[in-house]
Legacy VTK file of the C-alpha trace (Angstrom):
# vtk DataFile Version 3.0
C-alpha trace
ASCII
DATASET POLYDATA
POINTS 300 float
15.446 34.034 -31.089
14.726 35.011 -27.491
11.110 33.922 -27.929
12.243 30.501 -29.196
14.588 30.099 -26.209
11.801 30.978 -23.789
9.473 28.492 -25.431
12.082 25.732 -25.066
12.631 26.609 -21.414
8.913 26.630 -20.715
8.535 23.306 -22.495
11.086 21.738 -20.144
9.499 23.204 -17.010
8.178 20.563 -14.634
4.671 21.065 -13.397
4.406 21.041 -9.612
3.467 17.645 -8.237
-0.082 17.335 -6.960
-0.123 15.845 -3.463
-2.262 12.744 -2.936
-5.891 13.443 -2.086
-5.546 11.234 1.013
-2.856 9.477 3.021
-3.413 6.841 5.710
-0.679 5.330 7.905
-1.453 1.709 8.819
0.144 0.703 12.117
1.199 -2.791 13.201
1.730 -4.063 16.758
2.573 -7.457 18.328
0.810 -8.559 21.512
3.749 -10.784 22.513
5.921 -7.663 22.875
5.438 -6.783 26.546
8.785 -6.373 28.260
8.211 -4.291 31.391
5.562 -1.613 31.863
7.064 1.164 29.740
6.187 2.266 26.203
9.394 0.992 24.669
9.265 -2.808 24.726
5.558 -3.176 25.543
3.185 -2.878 22.591
0.120 -2.948 24.881
1.331 0.202 26.619
2.364 1.708 23.280
-1.025 1.055 21.672
-2.920 2.667 24.532
-0.664 5.734 24.499
-0.768 6.001 20.711
-4.576 5.817 20.594
-4.802 8.584 23.209
-2.382 10.744 21.202
-4.280 10.112 17.979
-7.620 11.039 19.559
-6.153 14.237 21.033
-4.866 15.229 17.602
-8.107 14.693 15.741
-7.457 11.295 14.154
-10.085 8.656 13.496
-9.582 4.927 12.925
-10.178 3.693 9.383
-11.173 -0.017 9.292
-8.840 -1.907 6.975
-11.689 -3.491 4.944
-12.887 0.028 4.102
-9.357 1.086 3.126
-9.165 -1.901 0.787
-12.507 -0.992 -0.780
-11.118 2.453 -1.587
-7.924 0.979 -3.073
-10.016 -1.391 -5.201
-12.123 1.485 -6.504
-15.274 0.237 -4.776
-15.584 3.353 -2.603
-14.643 6.923 -3.530
-11.390 8.227 -2.115
-13.238 11.462 -1.421
-14.581 9.769 1.733
-11.044 9.873 3.130
-9.836 13.189 1.722
-9.089 15.952 4.195
-9.343 13.658 7.227
-6.741 12.492 9.714
-7.066 8.706 9.566
-5.063 5.709 10.751
-5.371 1.949 10.237
-4.585 -0.616 12.951
-3.341 -4.213 12.810
-1.718 -6.929 14.946
0.468 -9.747 13.645
0.855 -13.394 14.725
-2.456 -13.781 16.572
-1.351 -14.746 20.061
-4.167 -15.037 22.595
-3.115 -11.709 24.092
-4.674 -10.020 21.066
-8.065 -10.883 22.588
-7.612 -12.090 26.164
-6.373 -10.248 29.245
-3.543 -12.459 30.473
-0.734 -12.186 33.034
2.697 -11.196 31.851
5.942 -12.860 32.869
5.743 -11.085 36.255
2.231 -12.396 36.911
0.613 -8.970 36.554
-2.504 -8.944 34.368
-1.923 -7.201 31.040
-4.958 -5.871 29.133
-5.348 -7.406 25.701
-5.219 -5.423 22.494
-8.980 -6.005 22.235
-9.479 -4.466 25.684
-7.274 -1.488 24.837
-9.216 -0.906 21.619
-12.584 -1.349 23.334
-11.905 1.318 25.935
-10.156 3.791 23.613
-11.958 7.085 23.119
-11.347 7.568 19.425
-13.732 7.881 16.501
-14.075 4.957 14.121
-15.018 5.703 10.527
-17.735 3.345 9.330
-18.852 0.242 11.157
-15.564 -1.466 11.940
-13.775 -3.592 12.813
-11.395 -1.138 14.442
-8.372 -3.361 13.784
-7.337 -6.704 12.306
-5.532 -9.548 14.049
-3.561 -11.522 11.450
-3.411 -15.115 12.735
-1.648 -18.379 11.872
-3.853 -21.193 10.565
-1.958 -24.255 11.776
-2.826 -25.395 15.304
0.284 -27.583 15.303
2.520 -24.668 14.331
0.964 -22.413 16.974
1.530 -25.078 19.618
5.155 -25.355 18.572
5.603 -21.588 18.558
4.005 -21.265 21.992
6.537 -23.742 23.354
9.534 -22.233 21.549
8.759 -18.508 21.464
5.760 -17.896 23.713
4.818 -18.454 27.303
4.579 -22.230 27.020
1.196 -21.962 28.733
-0.930 -22.677 25.680
-1.563 -19.046 24.786
-1.645 -19.395 21.011
-5.134 -20.877 20.564
-8.010 -20.342 18.115
-11.109 -20.681 20.309
-11.432 -16.886 20.529
-11.393 -16.296 16.779
-15.099 -16.880 16.130
-16.450 -14.606 18.900
-13.829 -12.024 18.025
-14.698 -12.115 14.324
-18.399 -11.765 15.163
-17.758 -8.449 16.939
-16.867 -5.012 15.599
-13.654 -4.373 17.503
-11.098 -6.844 16.142
-11.440 -8.738 12.870
-9.469 -11.875 11.976
-7.175 -11.983 8.933
-4.704 -14.432 7.369
-1.009 -14.466 8.379
-0.181 -17.727 6.634
-0.188 -21.395 7.561
2.852 -21.564 9.848
4.918 -18.360 9.323
7.603 -20.669 7.837
9.070 -20.139 11.283
12.605 -21.350 11.898
11.746 -22.868 15.290
9.330 -25.386 13.735
10.478 -28.857 12.699
8.610 -28.726 9.386
6.880 -25.944 7.452
4.737 -25.776 4.326
7.504 -25.035 1.877
8.542 -27.535 -0.789
12.111 -27.859 0.520
11.236 -27.189 4.177
13.110 -23.887 3.989
12.399 -21.795 7.074
12.886 -18.331 8.488
11.925 -16.328 5.398
8.644 -15.954 3.556
10.669 -15.163 0.429
11.035 -18.949 0.090
7.306 -19.111 -0.730
7.763 -18.528 -4.442
5.853 -21.253 -6.308
2.172 -22.020 -6.838
2.295 -25.010 -4.504
3.994 -23.065 -1.721
1.507 -20.217 -2.035
-1.466 -22.578 -2.037
-0.285 -24.139 1.219
0.638 -20.913 2.967
-2.199 -18.660 1.744
-5.118 -20.536 0.134
-5.289 -23.398 2.627
-4.640 -21.021 5.505
-7.501 -18.772 4.409
-9.893 -21.725 4.227
-8.866 -23.024 7.678
-9.031 -19.607 9.347
-12.449 -18.950 7.818
-13.676 -22.327 9.083
-12.473 -21.571 12.606
-14.076 -18.112 12.434
-17.465 -19.517 11.488
-17.228 -18.073 7.990
-16.386 -14.554 9.201
-12.659 -14.342 8.432
-11.671 -11.156 6.646
-10.352 -11.512 3.069
-7.045 -9.912 4.054
-3.521 -11.353 4.161
-0.378 -10.085 5.911
3.048 -11.355 4.832
4.969 -13.164 7.594
8.123 -11.255 8.564
6.919 -8.524 6.183
8.668 -10.521 3.428
6.904 -9.976 0.086
7.898 -12.581 -2.532
7.620 -11.049 -6.023
5.867 -14.197 -7.286
3.133 -13.942 -4.644
2.713 -10.187 -5.067
2.849 -9.997 -8.859
1.419 -13.330 -10.006
-0.230 -15.548 -7.422
-2.457 -13.074 -5.588
-3.508 -11.017 -8.637
-4.451 -14.237 -10.475
-5.792 -16.357 -7.598
-6.805 -13.930 -4.864
-10.496 -13.966 -5.782
-10.537 -17.776 -5.872
-8.883 -18.211 -2.487
-10.831 -15.395 -0.804
-8.093 -12.775 -0.423
-8.769 -9.218 -1.623
-5.590 -7.445 -0.492
-2.246 -8.105 1.197
-0.259 -6.069 3.713
3.488 -5.726 4.001
5.683 -3.609 6.274
7.025 -1.114 3.766
7.168 1.852 6.147
5.082 4.279 4.103
1.613 5.786 4.308
-1.082 4.314 2.081
-2.439 6.485 -0.725
-4.344 5.956 -3.952
-1.195 4.715 -5.703
-0.305 2.078 -3.110
-0.065 -1.507 -4.438
-3.071 -3.640 -3.550
-0.935 -6.733 -2.948
1.727 -5.001 -0.851
-0.054 -2.343 1.203
2.602 -0.750 3.425
2.480 -0.573 7.211
4.563 0.958 9.995
5.656 -1.467 12.745
5.905 -0.498 16.413
9.415 -1.153 17.707
10.860 -0.833 14.224
9.595 2.311 12.499
9.039 4.045 15.850
10.035 3.191 19.432
8.993 6.121 21.631
6.060 8.534 21.905
8.230 11.276 20.437
9.131 9.107 17.444
5.468 8.233 16.988
4.465 11.890 16.894
7.308 12.661 14.485
6.242 9.784 12.233
2.654 11.024 12.009
3.886 14.571 11.347
6.100 13.251 8.524
3.112 11.435 7.029
1.091 14.657 7.086
3.918 16.482 5.301
4.014 13.775 2.642
7.521 12.643 3.657
6.639 9.052 4.697
LINES 1 301
300 0 1 2 3 4 5 6 7 8 9 10 11 12 13 14 15 16 17 18 19 20 21 22 23 24 25 26 27 28 29 30 31 32 33 34 35 36 37 38 39 40 41 42 43 44 45 46 47 48 49 50 51 52 53 54 55 56 57 58 59 60 61 62 63 64 65 66 67 68 69 70 71 72 73 74 75 76 77 78 79 80 81 82 83 84 85 86 87 88 89 90 91 92 93 94 95 96 97 98 99 100 101 102 103 104 105 106 107 108 109 110 111 112 113 114 115 116 117 118 119 120 121 122 123 124 125 126 127 128 129 130 131 132 133 134 135 136 137 138 139 140 141 142 143 144 145 146 147 148 149 150 151 152 153 154 155 156 157 158 159 160 161 162 163 164 165 166 167 168 169 170 171 172 173 174 175 176 177 178 179 180 181 182 183 184 185 186 187 188 189 190 191 192 193 194 195 196 197 198 199 200 201 202 203 204 205 206 207 208 209 210 211 212 213 214 215 216 217 218 219 220 221 222 223 224 225 226 227 228 229 230 231 232 233 234 235 236 237 238 239 240 241 242 243 244 245 246 247 248 249 250 251 252 253 254 255 256 257 258 259 260 261 262 263 264 265 266 267 268 269 270 271 272 273 274 275 276 277 278 279 280 281 282 283 284 285 286 287 288 289 290 291 292 293 294 295 296 297 298 299
């Protein structure tokens, strides 16, 4: 009887969970965030400090195209196992991603491209180090520059082709117009703005993703990356579960990035790869260090 009880208890015993073979936090910054000269409120300052911290702690940069190849089973995950790695991205594609421009106080602020170029950190593979996710519509960018930017015409696309031709900052797809609420009209069937969740039909997705990818690739001289980042971090179930799995290959998109606040591992969804956003998931150097420590412990 005792033997039978022991067998039942052993049969119910849970095997210890095997930790993922690799974990990679993908970080997201915005070049329009540059209030003052301190870490908190200025993503240019934050990026430079974060890259220095990462290098000091033995991290290397993993290019996002290589991460996607691993997730798609085209490269072995063993290439990432046992390494401290981080992915880098920038959303919205303002000119300050690539160009050194003056801030509101007239002081020149180094671009994200400049910060990356002078960082002393290893890059795994051949790059690009990071991805700038840009908006396809010139009209929308002009409207956003007037409503949300400097008003000095700093949301252009003439830097995309030379940027895409280099190995520092690649160009990815952030949608046609961000369905931004400051624009008079957006590519959504009912002109609903302020949320990418409204993009939930084939026609909406074609306008916001397929046509954007084609336009961005044209402006990049055929060198746009096949990567998409959801505006606002809003991930419509239709786009994630139906449109991109069925039409991604046709429209030239191989993976999509959200802002789910978790590290990427082998089980991460290809069409909603999570990222951590500066100013949201961390705000100070101490919070950044704590975040990376939590990732290493498997808690984020």
